[in-house]
N, C-alpha and C positions, 0 to 999 in steps of 0.2 A: 335323411338329412342333407342328402348331397343335393337336392332340389334346390336350394337356394343358391346354388354354385354352376346352376346351370343357367341362366338368364341371360347370359352373354353369349351363346353360338360355341359354349366348351363340350369337346366330347367328351358324353357321359361314361364310356368305359374307360376313359383315361380319367375322369376324375373320379370316379370310383377304386381303382386303383392306389390312386394318390392320398385320397383320404382315407382309406384304411390303412394307409401306412403311417399318416400322419397324425392318425388316432392314437399310434403305438407311440409315437414320440412328443406328445404334447406335456409341458410341464402343470403343475400346479398354478391357476390361473390365467394357462394360456389361453386363448380361444384363433379361430379360423378366422381369417377377415375376408380371404379372395382367393380362388386360383383359376388360374390362369392356364391354358391348354395352347400348344404349338399345333399349327397348322399348314402343313408342308404342304407345296404344288403338287398334283398327280397322286404321290404315294404318300402316303402318311400314317403309316401302318403304328410304327413307334414313336408317337411324340413327347417331346421334351414337357416339362410342367413347373410352374412357380408357384409358389404360394405362400401366403402373407398371412402374418398371425398377430398377435398384439406385442409379443416379443422379438421376433426375427424373421427374417426372407428366408426361405429353402429353394432352392433347385433341383428340380428330380429329371434323374435319366435313366430311362429302361436299360436293362441288360440284361445278359443270358437270351437274347429273342425272345423278349419281357415277361420271361419268368421272374425276373427280381426289377428292384428299380435302386442305384442309386441316388445320393443327395449331398447337396452340400448346402451348411448352412452360414448366417451371419448374425449376430444379434445388433438390434437397430441401431444401439452406440457405435459400433465399430465402422456404420457406414458413413460416408463422407459425404456421397451423392449419389443419384439417381439419374438416369437417362433416358429417355424415349425417341426413337426415331420413325417415323410413317414414311416407309417405300411404297411403291407401286403395287406389289403384292406384302400386305401385311404391314408388321413394325418390328421392331427391334427396344426390346427392353433392357437394359443392362444397371450394374449397380458397380462404384468405387468403395473399397475399403481404406480405413486408416492404414493398413498394412501396406497398399499398391494393389493390392490384389483387383482384376475385376470380373465380373460374370453377366452374363445375360442368354438372351432365349430370341432365334429370329424367327420369323414368319408368324407372329401372333395377329392374330386378328386385331384389329386395329380398337377396337372398341376395347377389350381387352387390356390392349397395351395402355390405353388410359387411363382405366380402371388401376392397373396396376400403379401407375406414376400418381396418379389422385392418391390411394390410399397410402404409400408408399410417404409421400408426403405431408401426409398428415403424424405419420408416426414418428418421423424426425425431428417433424415440429414438438410434438408430445416426449421427445428425446429432449431436446434441445432445453427444454422449461423445464425437465425434471434435474437435467445436469445443472442449469442454472439455481435451482433451489435449492439442489446439495451442495453447489459453491456457497451460496448464503450458509448455507447453516454450516459448515465446515469453517465461513469468516466468522460466525458471532460464537462459532464456539473456541476458536482462538483467542478473539477480542476478550471474552469470558475468564477465561483463562490466563490472558495479560494482564487482566483489570484486578485481578484475582491475587496474582503472584506479586504485582507490581509494590506494594508495600513494604513486602518483606523485601525483595533486592533490591528497591531504593532508600530505606531507610538507614538513616544514620547512627553509627552504633555508639552506645550510649558512652556518656563520658562524667565522671561524677565534677562535681564541681568544686573547683579548687577553692578554700576560704586565702584571699590576700592577706597578707600580713598587714598589721597597723602601720599605716603611715606615719614614723615618729617628727615629732615636732623639733621645728629649728632650733637651736640652741638661744639661749636668750642672752643678747650680748647688752654689758653694763656700759652702756657710752660714759665718758669722765666728763663731767661738766668743763663747758666753755667759759675759759677764765678772759674776759676783757682787759684788753693789752691797755696800759695808761695812757690815757690821751696826754697830749704833751702838753703844757703849760702856755697861757698867753705870751711869757714874754720870750719863749723862746720861739713860738710863732712869729713874732715880730721881728726878732733876730735873724730868722731866715726869709723873712719875706725881704728884707733892709737888705742883707746879704746878694740877694737874688739882682736888688736894684744896682745894686753897684757892679756884679758879676755880670749887668748886661748893659754896664754904661750909661745906665738913667738917672746916675748920681755920681758926685767927683767924688774924690779920695775924701777931701775935708768935710764935705757934707755928708760922707757917712760915716767918717770918726765922732764926729759933731753929733750926728743921732744916734750911733752905739750910745756913745755917752750917757746921751740922754735917758736913753733906756735903762740902762743899768743902773745911774742915780736913783732910779724909783724903787731899788732893792729893797 
């Protein structure tokens, strides 16, 4: 089973130790993607290792003179970024988490560091897409809840229709018949005109008296 993790110059003994430890740590649906092994110059008795699964990244460090292995793991959703830096001897691979922690291994064979970076970027991309889909589902759920509750929340309270009292008709006003004023008679009119002529100096006193007598004589 470990042969597929020995294609890039990995140390078979180190991979075997890590693989046996990994098998006990895997959760349901978790698969091993890649195992990288540190290759220190001169002495490489107890190398550090990095393992990638579809759910997390694990850093293994030998302890007790190689009799046991300690590990630190981070799930992919907590990985902010991954880095690789190639040097004269080997390469460095490191990660940065959402909590600000940084973890890395140096003296990795360059081909293994590149594979780690490639797999890690793919898993980060898959995690971003999964997070985006989760956010969309949450927004849809919230939107559906708001639409369902909106009618009850914004409906106007029921108010009974009040019947308006009938408008009273205005009281009937009986108008008194207009009695036409009696028209002045013709003699009176003529006397008034004659007086106006005299008052305005258009006729003399004698003419006025004479004309007045003539009018009165017609009665």
